[in-house]
N, C-alpha and C positions, 0 to 999 in steps of 0.2 A: 372481911379482915383482922379476927381474931380482936372485937373490941372489946372493953372491959368486959363492960354489961353479962357478954356472953359466959366470963368465966361464974355470975353470979346465977344464972338460968340453967346450967351447967347444958350449953349448949355447945357443940361440934362446930370448929372454924377452919378457916385458913388463915394460918398466919402468912401477910404476904409484906416484905419490908417497902413499906408506902417509901421511907425517905429516899433509900436507893434509887427509890423508879423516880420520885421529884428531881432528885438530884442526877441523874441520867438525861431524865428532859428538860431541864437546865441548861444541863453543860450541850446538846446537841442544838438548843434555842441561844445559845451566845455564841457558839460554831456558824450558825448560818446567821446572827447579823450581824458579824465579822468576815463577812466573806464567803464565805463556806456555803458548801451543798447541802441541801434538807431534800436527800433521799430517803423514799420506803423502807425500810429496812425491818425485820424482825430481833429481837432483843429476848435474849430467855432469864426469869431471875427464879431463883429458887425459893419455895413455899413449903411450909410446912403445916402438916396436918394434926392439929390439937384436939386430939378424942375425950371427950367428954363424957356426960352421964345420957344423949341425948342417943350416942351408939356406941356405947360399952358392951350393950347385950347382943351385938353381932360381931363385936369381934371380940371375944370371948371364948 
């Protein structure tokens, strides 16, 4: 999830939109509590590959 420590260690990570995922989950929960249905589904969120020193040699 591209935590700040990863920058200092040079770790390649995936940046994940945690706030967006949380907002979607809360919206679904509120809808279910207000009488809507909570059906299983799949949602896709965009992620970013953050390349740092741990994989630079592999990508050049």
